[in-house]
DODOPA-487105 format. One record per atom (N, C-alpha, C): residue in one letter; y, x, z. Coordinates in steps of 0.001 Angstrom, whole numbers, plus 500000, padded with zeros to 6 digits. Atoms other than C-alpha are relative to their C-alpha. Example, Ala and Ser with C-alpha at 12.3 -4.5 7.8 and 13.67 -1.06 7.14 Angstrom:
{residuo=A&py=498810&px=500890&pz=500000}
{residuo=A&py=495500&px=512300&pz=507800}
{residuo=A&py=501200&px=500900&pz=500000}
{residuo=S&py=498810&px=499180&pz=499940}
{residuo=S&py=498940&px=513670&pz=507140}
{residuo=S&py=501090&px=499230&pz=500730}
***
This chain:
{residuo=M&py=499205&px=499090&pz=500802}
{residuo=M&py=409048&px=391234&pz=797794}
{residuo=M&py=499569&px=499941&pz=498527}
{residuo=L&py=500523&px=500020&pz=501363}
{residuo=L&py=406795&px=391219&pz=794744}
{residuo=L&py=500321&px=498674&pz=499315}
{residuo=E&py=499712&px=501319&pz=500571}
{residuo=E&py=407315&px=387477&pz=794239}
{residuo=E&py=501450&px=499892&pz=499557}
{residuo=I&py=498583&px=500029&pz=500355}
{residuo=I&py=411090&px=387930&pz=794225}
{residuo=I&py=500244&px=500780&pz=498708}
{residuo=L&py=499854&px=499192&pz=501214}
{residuo=L&py=410809&px=390665&pz=791587}
{residuo=L&py=499474&px=499254&pz=498779}
{residuo=I&py=500576&px=500756&pz=501121}
{residuo=I&py=408560&px=388540&pz=789362}
{residuo=I&py=500897&px=498814&pz=499653}
{residuo=F&py=499097&px=501125&pz=500248}
{residuo=F&py=410840&px=385516&pz=789774}
{residuo=F&py=501271&px=500472&pz=499298}
{residuo=G&py=498808&px=499446&pz=500631}
{residuo=G&py=413848&px=387667&pz=788876}
{residuo=G&py=499766&px=500363&pz=498548}
{residuo=L&py=500316&px=499649&pz=501390}
{residuo=L&py=412136&px=388969&pz=785741}
{residuo=L&py=499840&px=498760&pz=499128}
{residuo=V&py=500160&px=501244&pz=500763}
{residuo=V&py=411210&px=385436&pz=784649}
{residuo=V&py=501368&px=499380&pz=499720}
{residuo=V&py=498649&px=500551&pz=500190}
{residuo=V&py=414794&px=384217&pz=785187}
{residuo=V&py=500762&px=500823&pz=498966}
{residuo=F&py=499334&px=499123&pz=500960}
{residuo=F&py=416112&px=387254&pz=783293}
{residuo=F&py=499499&px=499746&pz=498578}
{residuo=A&py=500572&px=500252&pz=501326}
{residuo=A&py=413723&px=386592&pz=780380}
{residuo=A&py=500473&px=498664&pz=499446}
{residuo=V&py=499550&px=501317&pz=500456}
{residuo=V&py=414711&px=382913&pz=780218}
{residuo=V&py=501466&px=500061&pz=499568}
{residuo=I&py=498578&px=499889&pz=500354}
{residuo=I&py=418437&px=383762&pz=780198}
{residuo=I&py=500155&px=500766&pz=498681}
{residuo=C&py=499905&px=499220&pz=501245}
{residuo=C&py=417931&px=386402&pz=777478}
{residuo=C&py=499534&px=499198&pz=498796}
{residuo=L&py=500465&px=500834&pz=501115}
{residuo=L&py=415925&px=384011&pz=775308}
{residuo=L&py=501008&px=498896&pz=499680}
{residuo=W&py=498982&px=501023&pz=500225}
{residuo=W&py=418557&px=381307&pz=775783}
{residuo=W&py=501194&px=500586&pz=499244}
{residuo=V&py=498882&px=499340&pz=500685}
{residuo=V&py=421310&px=383747&pz=774748}
{residuo=V&py=499621&px=500322&pz=498553}
{residuo=L&py=500439&px=499720&pz=501376}
{residuo=L&py=419264&px=384805&pz=771686}
{residuo=L&py=500013&px=498742&pz=499134}
{residuo=I&py=500018&px=501254&pz=500761}
{residuo=I&py=418817&px=381184&pz=770626}
{residuo=I&py=501420&px=499547&pz=499687}
{residuo=E&py=498611&px=500443&pz=500201}
{residuo=E&py=422513&px=380400&pz=771084}
{residuo=E&py=500751&px=500882&pz=498998}
{residuo=E&py=499246&px=499054&pz=500832}
{residuo=E&py=423736&px=383521&pz=769252}
{residuo=E&py=499202&px=500479&pz=498776}
{residuo=R&py=500858&px=499546&pz=501108}
{residuo=R&py=421100&px=383698&pz=766482}
{residuo=R&py=500737&px=500091&pz=498669}
{residuo=K&py=499259&px=499971&pz=501256}
{residuo=K&py=423699&px=383204&pz=763759}
{residuo=K&py=500966&px=501176&pz=499917}
{residuo=S&py=499066&px=498877&pz=499981}
{residuo=S&py=425735&px=386256&pz=764778}
{residuo=S&py=499221&px=501311&pz=499863}
{residuo=P&py=500791&px=498778&pz=500184}
{residuo=P&py=424164&px=389403&pz=763252}
{residuo=P&py=500532&px=501183&pz=500813}
{residuo=K&py=499465&px=498904&pz=499188}
{residuo=K&py=426552&px=391737&pz=765099}
{residuo=K&py=499451&px=499957&pz=501416}
{residuo=F&py=500542&px=500152&pz=498642}
{residuo=F&py=425370&px=390357&pz=768423}
{residuo=F&py=498525&px=500399&pz=500046}
{residuo=L&py=501440&px=499708&pz=500006}
{residuo=L&py=421697&px=390597&pz=767472}
{residuo=L&py=499716&px=501490&pz=499837}
{residuo=I&py=500214&px=498572&pz=500243}
{residuo=I&py=422054&px=394227&pz=766306}
{residuo=I&py=500074&px=500800&pz=501300}
{residuo=W&py=499921&px=499237&pz=498748}
{residuo=W&py=423093&px=395433&pz=769762}
{residuo=W&py=499185&px=499366&pz=501125}
{residuo=F&py=500682&px=500660&pz=498895}
{residuo=F&py=421386&px=392813&pz=771968}
{residuo=F&py=498498&px=500272&pz=500019}
{residuo=I&py=501462&px=499819&pz=500038}
{residuo=I&py=417773&px=393207&pz=770794}
{residuo=I&py=499597&px=501414&pz=500439}
{residuo=P&py=500380&px=498673&pz=499483}
{residuo=P&py=417594&px=397048&pz=771243}
{residuo=P&py=500338&px=500167&pz=501484}
{residuo=L&py=499636&px=499918&pz=498588}
{residuo=L&py=419428&px=396762&pz=774565}
{residuo=L&py=498976&px=499273&pz=500871}
{residuo=F&py=501011&px=500767&pz=499275}
{residuo=F&py=416951&px=394111&pz=775708}
{residuo=F&py=498680&px=500773&pz=500089}
{residuo=L&py=501250&px=499228&pz=499994}
{residuo=L&py=413960&px=396274&pz=774696}
{residuo=L&py=500086&px=501215&pz=500924}
{residuo=V&py=499815&px=498851&pz=499105}
{residuo=V&py=415350&px=399348&pz=776508}
{residuo=V&py=499989&px=499544&pz=501449}
{residuo=L&py=499948&px=500522&pz=498630}
{residuo=L&py=416042&px=397256&pz=779612}
{residuo=L&py=498613&px=499593&pz=500497}
{residuo=V&py=501352&px=500409&pz=499610}
{residuo=V&py=412525&px=395789&pz=779653}
{residuo=V&py=499114&px=501222&pz=500226}
{residuo=T&py=500802&px=498786&pz=499855}
{residuo=T&py=410928&px=399220&pz=779148}
{residuo=T&py=500359&px=500754&pz=501271}
{residuo=S&py=499600&px=499280&pz=498786}
{residuo=S&py=412968&px=400857&pz=781894}
{residuo=S&py=499619&px=499226&pz=501255}
{residuo=T&py=500427&px=500814&pz=498851}
{residuo=T&py=412209&px=397940&pz=784230}
{residuo=T&py=498515&px=500199&pz=500269}
{residuo=Y&py=501432&px=499790&pz=499824}
{residuo=Y&py=408467&px=398383&pz=783642}
{residuo=Y&py=499716&px=501371&pz=500609}
{residuo=I&py=500220&px=498640&pz=499481}
{residuo=I&py=408613&px=402147&pz=784258}
{residuo=I&py=500453&px=500090&pz=501461}
{residuo=T&py=499506&px=499997&pz=498619}
{residuo=T&py=410697&px=401665&pz=787409}
{residuo=T&py=499072&px=499214&pz=500904}
{residuo=Y&py=500895&px=500852&pz=499217}
{residuo=Y&py=408397&px=398905&pz=788635}
{residuo=Y&py=498705&px=500730&pz=500345}
{residuo=T&py=501250&px=499289&pz=499709}
{residuo=T&py=405250&px=401032&pz=788295}
{residuo=T&py=500241&px=501191&pz=500922}
{residuo=S&py=499733&px=498884&pz=499096}
{residuo=S&py=406918&px=403971&pz=790024}
{residuo=S&py=500281&px=499508&pz=501415}
{residuo=I&py=499755&px=500569&pz=498668}
{residuo=I&py=408050&px=401733&pz=792911}
{residuo=I&py=498673&px=499666&pz=500668}
{residuo=L&py=501298&px=500358&pz=499428}
{residuo=L&py=404481&px=400538&pz=793399}
{residuo=L&py=499175&px=501220&pz=500374}
{residuo=G&py=500728&px=498792&pz=499662}
{residuo=G&py=403306&px=404133&pz=793611}
{residuo=G&py=498782&px=500253&pz=499126}
{residuo=H&py=501115&px=499753&pz=500907}
{residuo=H&py=400930&px=404037&pz=790664}
{residuo=H&py=500056&px=501437&pz=499502}
{residuo=P&py=499986&px=498619&pz=500483}
{residuo=P&py=399842&px=407483&pz=789490}
{residuo=P&py=500440&px=500086&pz=498545}
{residuo=K&py=499613&px=499744&pz=501382}
{residuo=K&py=401225&px=408980&pz=786316}
{residuo=K&py=498750&px=500302&pz=499194}
{residuo=E&py=501085&px=499612&pz=500891}
{residuo=E&py=398878&px=409220&pz=783388}
{residuo=E&py=500399&px=501318&pz=499366}
{residuo=G&py=499695&px=498702&pz=500567}
{residuo=G&py=398739&px=412820&pz=782338}
{residuo=G&py=499499&px=501109&pz=500893}
{residuo=V&py=500486&px=498809&pz=499322}
{residuo=V&py=398057&px=416310&pz=783487}
{residuo=V&py=501149&px=500651&pz=500761}
{residuo=P&py=498927&px=499310&pz=499269}
{residuo=P&py=400097&px=417923&pz=786254}
{residuo=P&py=500186&px=501416&pz=499486}
{residuo=K&py=499690&px=498660&pz=500506}
{residuo=K&py=401831&px=421171&pz=785280}
{residuo=K&py=499878&px=501064&pz=501077}
{residuo=K&py=500013&px=499022&pz=498912}
{residuo=K&py=402311&px=422983&pz=788609}
{residuo=K&py=499835&px=499265&pz=501308}
{residuo=G&py=500075&px=500604&pz=498675}
{residuo=G&py=401580&px=422333&pz=792241}
{residuo=G&py=498849&px=500550&pz=500815}
{residuo=L&py=501050&px=499640&pz=499059}
{residuo=L&py=399256&px=422700&pz=795187}
{residuo=L&py=499039&px=498832&pz=500099}
{residuo=Y&py=501029&px=501039&pz=499949}
{residuo=Y&py=395990&px=420741&pz=795118}
{residuo=Y&py=499919&px=499430&pz=501407}
{residuo=L&py=500180&px=500655&pz=498717}
{residuo=L&py=395756&px=418186&pz=797923}
{residuo=L&py=498654&px=499308&pz=500090}
{residuo=K&py=501220&px=500806&pz=499949}
{residuo=K&py=392918&px=415782&pz=797130}
{residuo=K&py=499760&px=499393&pz=498633}
{residuo=H&py=500276&px=500758&pz=501215}
{residuo=H&py=391193&px=413917&pz=794352}
{residuo=H&py=499000&px=498887&pz=500322}
{residuo=Y&py=500944&px=501109&pz=499892}
{residuo=Y&py=389220&px=410696&pz=793918}
{residuo=Y&py=499436&px=499758&pz=498613}
{residuo=I&py=500645&px=500179&pz=501302}
{residuo=I&py=386699&px=410142&pz=791150}
{residuo=I&py=499510&px=498567&pz=499878}
{residuo=D&py=500448&px=501345&pz=500360}
{residuo=D&py=386316&px=406635&pz=789706}
{residuo=D&py=499108&px=500204&pz=498775}
{residuo=E&py=500894&px=499339&pz=500943}
{residuo=E&py=383234&px=407740&pz=787786}
{residuo=E&py=500047&px=499570&pz=498540}
{residuo=P&py=500028&px=500209&pz=501456}
{residuo=P&py=383162&px=405863&pz=784504}
{residuo=P&py=501371&px=500047&pz=499328}
{residuo=N&py=498695&px=500179&pz=500628}
{residuo=N&py=386924&px=405646&pz=783979}
{residuo=N&py=500980&px=501142&pz=500224}
{residuo=W&py=498872&px=499138&pz=499701}
{residuo=W&py=389414&px=407891&pz=785764}
{residuo=W&py=499693&px=500986&pz=501112}
{residuo=V&py=499961&px=499076&pz=498871}
{residuo=V&py=389959&px=410842&pz=788044}
{residuo=V&py=501435&px=499973&pz=500502}
{residuo=Y&py=498680&px=500022&pz=499381}
{residuo=Y&py=392877&px=410484&pz=790436}
{residuo=Y&py=500158&px=501282&pz=500796}
{residuo=I&py=499779&px=498722&pz=499339}
{residuo=I&py=394377&px=413733&pz=791690}
{residuo=I&py=501397&px=499998&pz=500616}
{residuo=W&py=498722&px=499906&pz=499309}
{residuo=W&py=397145&px=414338&pz=794223}
{residuo=W&py=500376&px=501465&pz=500133}
{residuo=V&py=499500&px=498629&pz=500051}
{residuo=V&py=399258&px=417470&pz=793925}
{residuo=V&py=501337&px=500050&pz=500734}
{residuo=L&py=498722&px=499782&pz=499332}
{residuo=L&py=402080&px=418798&pz=796082}
{residuo=L&py=500894&px=500748&pz=499027}
{residuo=G&py=499142&px=499422&pz=501031}
{residuo=G&py=404909&px=419473&pz=793625}
{residuo=G&py=501266&px=500600&pz=500555}
{residuo=K&py=498703&px=499445&pz=499607}
{residuo=K&py=408531&px=420556&pz=793770}
{residuo=K&py=500507&px=499345&pz=501281}
{residuo=N&py=499409&px=500470&pz=498743}
{residuo=N&py=410293&px=420230&pz=797126}
{residuo=N&py=498978&px=499326&pz=500915}
{residuo=N&py=501088&px=500521&pz=499166}
{residuo=N&py=406919&px=419444&pz=798764}
{residuo=N&py=499854&px=498483&pz=499907}
{residuo=I&py=500173&px=501434&pz=500237}
{residuo=I&py=406728&px=415961&pz=797237}
{residuo=I&py=498632&px=499779&pz=499360}
{residuo=P&py=501316&px=500254&pz=500592}
{residuo=P&py=403173&px=414710&pz=796654}
{residuo=P&py=500103&px=499038&pz=498819}
{residuo=M&py=500019&px=500828&pz=501203}
{residuo=M&py=402529&px=413233&pz=793210}
{residuo=M&py=498554&px=499647&pz=499670}
{residuo=G&py=501316&px=500442&pz=500417}
{residuo=G&py=399558&px=411235&pz=791966}
{residuo=G&py=499895&px=500006&pz=498487}
{residuo=Y&py=500248&px=499956&pz=501439}
{residuo=Y&py=398079&px=411737&pz=788507}
{residuo=Y&py=498669&px=499340&pz=499696}
{residuo=K&py=501210&px=500679&pz=500455}
{residuo=K&py=395428&px=409848&pz=786561}
{residuo=K&py=499525&px=500706&pz=498745}
{residuo=I&py=500574&px=499239&pz=501109}
{residuo=I&py=393154&px=411852&pz=784243}
{residuo=I&py=498748&px=499261&pz=499522}
{residuo=V&py=501201&px=500629&pz=500562}
{residuo=V&py=390473&px=410501&pz=781909}
{residuo=V&py=498762&px=500725&pz=500523}
{residuo=Y&py=501209&px=499437&pz=499423}
{residuo=Y&py=387029&px=411018&pz=783429}
{residuo=Y&py=499117&px=500646&pz=498939}
{residuo=T&py=501081&px=499354&pz=500739}
{residuo=T&py=384637&px=413525&pz=781911}
{residuo=T&py=499140&px=500721&pz=501026}
{residuo=R&py=500905&px=499320&pz=499076}
{residuo=R&py=381670&px=415225&pz=783508}
{residuo=R&py=500507&px=501407&pz=500313}
{residuo=E&py=499461&px=498656&pz=499787}
{residuo=E&py=383323&px=418630&pz=783058}
{residuo=E&py=501128&px=499987&pz=501039}
{residuo=V&py=498916&px=500140&pz=499029}
{residuo=V&py=386428&px=417478&pz=784973}
{residuo=V&py=499422&px=499731&pz=501385}
{residuo=H&py=500657&px=500332&pz=498730}
{residuo=H&py=384189&px=416015&pz=787692}
{residuo=H&py=499435&px=501251&pz=500665}
{residuo=N&py=500623&px=498797&pz=499431}
{residuo=N&py=382243&px=419249&pz=788194}
{residuo=N&py=501033&px=501044&pz=500415}
{residuo=S&py=498963&px=499022&pz=499667}
{residuo=S&py=385347&px=421449&pz=788140}
{residuo=S&py=500750&px=499599&pz=501264}
{residuo=L&py=499285&px=500449&pz=498809}
{residuo=L&py=387133&px=419320&pz=790720}
{residuo=L&py=499139&px=500072&pz=501256}
{residuo=L&py=500875&px=499808&pz=498842}
{residuo=L&py=384091&px=419457&pz=792984}
{residuo=L&py=500062&px=501449&pz=500479}
{residuo=G&py=499839&px=498595&pz=499635}
{residuo=G&py=384404&px=423261&pz=792899}
{residuo=G&py=501328&px=500258&pz=500686}
{residuo=V&py=498676&px=499852&pz=499403}
{residuo=V&py=388118&px=423049&pz=793668}
{residuo=V&py=500001&px=499390&pz=501403}
{residuo=Q&py=500059&px=500655&pz=498696}
{residuo=Q&py=387422&px=420631&pz=796524}
{residuo=Q&py=499239&px=500860&pz=501006}
{residuo=G&py=500767&px=499124&pz=499121}
{residuo=G&py=384819&px=422999&pz=797962}
{residuo=G&py=500838&px=501165&pz=500513}
{residuo=K&py=499126&px=498893&pz=499588}
{residuo=K&py=387293&px=425893&pz=797988}
{residuo=K&py=501086&px=499512&pz=500955}
{residuo=A&py=498946&px=500547&pz=499135}
{residuo=A&py=389996&px=423678&pz=799537}
{residuo=A&py=499446&px=499680&pz=501385}
{residuo=E&py=500612&px=500294&pz=498705}
{residuo=E&py=387591&px=422589&pz=802284}
{residuo=E&py=499688&px=501267&pz=500787}
{residuo=E&py=500199&px=498717&pz=499331}
{residuo=E&py=386931&px=426267&pz=803053}
{residuo=E&py=501310&px=500540&pz=500574}
{residuo=G&py=498709&px=499566&pz=499498}
{residuo=G&py=390644&px=426588&pz=803818}
{residuo=G&py=500806&px=500800&pz=498996}
{residuo=K&py=499274&px=499275&pz=501051}
{residuo=K&py=391716&px=428196&pz=800536}
{residuo=K&py=501090&px=499096&pz=499426}
{residuo=F&py=498938&px=500736&pz=500672}
{residuo=F&py=394981&px=427171&pz=798891}
{residuo=F&py=499706&px=500035&pz=498501}
{residuo=M&py=500275&px=500089&pz=501423}
{residuo=M&py=394194&px=425945&pz=795381}
{residuo=M&py=501278&px=499560&pz=499287}
{residuo=V&py=498743&px=500228&pz=500707}
{residuo=V&py=397283&px=426187&pz=793166}
{residuo=V&py=499679&px=499774&pz=498537}
{residuo=L&py=500233&px=500196&pz=501422}
{residuo=L&py=397422&px=424825&pz=789659}
{residuo=L&py=501213&px=500451&pz=499225}
{residuo=G&py=498939&px=499488&pz=500864}
{residuo=G&py=399427&px=426354&pz=786858}
{residuo=G&py=499407&px=500531&pz=498724}
{residuo=D&py=500431&px=499435&pz=501275}
{residuo=D&py=399266&px=428018&pz=783481}
{residuo=D&py=499387&px=501370&pz=500218}
{residuo=D&py=500629&px=498685&pz=499927}
{residuo=D&py=397204&px=431122&pz=782817}
{residuo=D&py=501025&px=501118&pz=500042}
{residuo=E&py=499010&px=498931&pz=500087}
{residuo=E&py=400307&px=433168&pz=781997}
{residuo=E&py=500709&px=500223&pz=501332}
{residuo=E&py=499237&px=499891&pz=498773}
{residuo=E&py=401953&px=432434&pz=785332}
{residuo=E&py=499265&px=500769&pz=501088}
{residuo=V&py=500733&px=499402&pz=498900}
{residuo=V&py=399183&px=433652&pz=787598}
{residuo=V&py=498981&px=501042&pz=499564}
{residuo=S&py=501023&px=499070&pz=500460}
{residuo=S&py=397127&px=435968&pz=785434}
{residuo=S&py=500308&px=501434&pz=500388}
{residuo=G&py=499657&px=498651&pz=499566}
{residuo=G&py=399011&px=439054&pz=786601}
{residuo=G&py=499711&px=500183&pz=501468}
{residuo=D&py=500179&px=499750&pz=498586}
{residuo=D&py=398963&px=440610&pz=790013}
{residuo=D&py=501007&px=499163&pz=500773}
{residuo=I&py=499129&px=500840&pz=499203}
{residuo=I&py=400412&px=438398&pz=792698}
{residuo=I&py=500415&px=500781&pz=501231}
{residuo=G&py=499438&px=499303&pz=498862}
{residuo=G&py=402382&px=440694&pz=794942}
{residuo=G&py=499102&px=501061&pz=500611}
{residuo=G&py=500909&px=499008&pz=499444}
{residuo=G&py=399414&px=442984&pz=795546}
{residuo=G&py=500187&px=501342&pz=499330}
{residuo=E&py=499934&px=498698&pz=500644}
{residuo=E&py=398724&px=446530&pz=794490}
{residuo=E&py=499600&px=499869&pz=498544}
{residuo=Q&py=500335&px=500020&pz=501415}
{residuo=Q&py=398306&px=447407&pz=790850}
{residuo=Q&py=498486&px=499890&pz=499841}
{residuo=G&py=501415&px=500153&pz=500307}
{residuo=G&py=394969&px=446271&pz=789469}
{residuo=G&py=499258&px=499091&pz=500957}
{residuo=E&py=500664&px=500871&pz=499040}
{residuo=E&py=394204&px=444051&pz=792446}
{residuo=E&py=500141&px=498557&pz=499550}
{residuo=K&py=499965&px=501407&pz=500390}
{residuo=K&py=393291&px=440516&pz=791495}
{residuo=K&py=499943&px=499170&pz=501270}
{residuo=S&py=499948&px=500773&pz=498770}
{residuo=S&py=394246&px=437982&pz=794161}
{residuo=S&py=499830&px=498511&pz=499731}
{residuo=Y&py=500229&px=501400&pz=500285}
{residuo=Y&py=393029&px=434772&pz=792623}
{residuo=Y&py=498595&px=499825&pz=499454}
{residuo=G&py=501247&px=500406&pz=500610}
{residuo=G&py=389881&px=432979&pz=791536}
{residuo=G&py=500254&px=498618&pz=499464}
{residuo=G&py=499542&px=501247&pz=500588}
{residuo=G&py=390047&px=429995&pz=789267}
{residuo=G&py=498926&px=499068&pz=499510}
{residuo=F&py=500793&px=501051&pz=500611}
{residuo=F&py=388627&px=426775&pz=787944}
{residuo=F&py=500862&px=499396&pz=498911}
{residuo=T&py=499273&px=500681&pz=501062}
{residuo=T&py=389627&px=425161&pz=784666}
{residuo=T&py=499432&px=498603&pz=499872}
{residuo=V&py=500412&px=501390&pz=500101}
{residuo=V&py=389538&px=421384&pz=784429}
{residuo=V&py=500256&px=499539&pz=498580}
{residuo=G&py=499893&px=500493&pz=501358}
{residuo=G&py=388879&px=420401&pz=780840}
{residuo=G&py=500906&px=500814&pz=499099}
{residuo=G&py=499122&px=499177&pz=500802}
{residuo=G&py=390999&px=423255&pz=779512}
{residuo=G&py=501465&px=499635&pz=500133}
{residuo=D&py=498617&px=500445&pz=499851}
{residuo=D&py=394137&px=421354&pz=780498}
{residuo=D&py=500626&px=500502&pz=501294}
{residuo=I&py=499485&px=499610&pz=498694}
{residuo=I&py=394501&px=422287&pz=784165}
{residuo=I&py=499250&px=501240&pz=500456}
{residuo=S&py=500628&px=498803&pz=499452}
{residuo=S&py=393850&px=425685&pz=785687}
{residuo=S&py=500349&px=500093&pz=501477}
{residuo=F&py=499811&px=499854&pz=498562}
{residuo=F&py=393373&px=425917&pz=789468}
{residuo=F&py=499667&px=501428&pz=500378}
{residuo=Y&py=500220&px=498639&pz=499546}
{residuo=Y&py=393637&px=429280&pz=791183}
{residuo=Y&py=500073&px=500054&pz=501501}
{residuo=E&py=499982&px=499778&pz=498565}
{residuo=E&py=392885&px=430393&pz=794680}
{residuo=E&py=501165&px=500943&pz=500303}
{residuo=W&py=498798&px=499228&pz=499705}
{residuo=W&py=396156&px=431662&pz=796122}
{residuo=W&py=499785&px=500796&pz=501275}
{residuo=D&py=500096&px=499125&pz=498843}
{residuo=D&py=395930&px=434643&pz=798445}
{residuo=D&py=501413&px=500196&pz=500533}
{residuo=Y&py=498616&px=499978&pz=499514}
{residuo=Y&py=399090&px=434033&pz=800431}
{residuo=Y&py=500327&px=501273&pz=500761}
{residuo=F&py=499712&px=498741&pz=499309}
{residuo=F&py=398695&px=437276&pz=802435}
{residuo=F&py=500480&px=501058&pz=499017}
{residuo=A&py=499590&px=499012&pz=500998}
{residuo=A&py=398988&px=439354&pz=799263}
{residuo=A&py=501339&px=499651&pz=499372}
{residuo=A&py=498767&px=500426&pz=500645}
{residuo=A&py=401913&px=437280&pz=797991}
{residuo=A&py=501213&px=500113&pz=500933}
{residuo=M&py=498873&px=499916&pz=499050}
{residuo=M&py=404008&px=437595&pz=801154}
{residuo=M&py=500556&px=501413&pz=500045}
{residuo=P&py=499430&px=498649&pz=499893}
{residuo=P&py=406448&px=440492&pz=801521}
{residuo=P&py=499536&px=500654&pz=501286}
{residuo=P&py=500462&px=499324&pz=498794}
{residuo=P&py=405404&px=443149&pz=804000}
{residuo=P&py=501023&px=499909&pz=501135}
{residuo=K&py=499114&px=500034&pz=498832}
{residuo=K&py=406797&px=442958&pz=807518}
{residuo=K&py=500363&px=501412&pz=500378}
{residuo=D&py=499548&px=498667&pz=499610}
{residuo=D&py=408859&px=445922&pz=808639}
{residuo=D&py=499953&px=500178&pz=501495}
***
């Protein structure tokens, strides 16, 4: 499968270069062909990396912590359950602070706690409990990600 994709990209590149050489004297053609070619190549690269399942570089915004893997000198890979229960992989630059915080999150998750990540504003209030009752405990990963322990009993509506 991968060989077919690479062969297709090489054939596509050869055809595009041949067309550029043949039509180099037509400025109208070059004005629309070169940007179109660059957009097509960029979108192909992004689609290709997403098909392979490579993690996104960046910080997840919301989700439920599933697991993480620490590649100590370079990266931290983290898997989060996002919208519609779809797991997503993210790649974060390694720092010792991120490493230590994720070890704390992993410890809570192994105890059976649900570790939810989100912004401070979203979970800083009471979560379905009584007034003044705090139903979360948190870890901050490098100031970018905030994990909170979700007390699902307090967040569920009461049974009648």
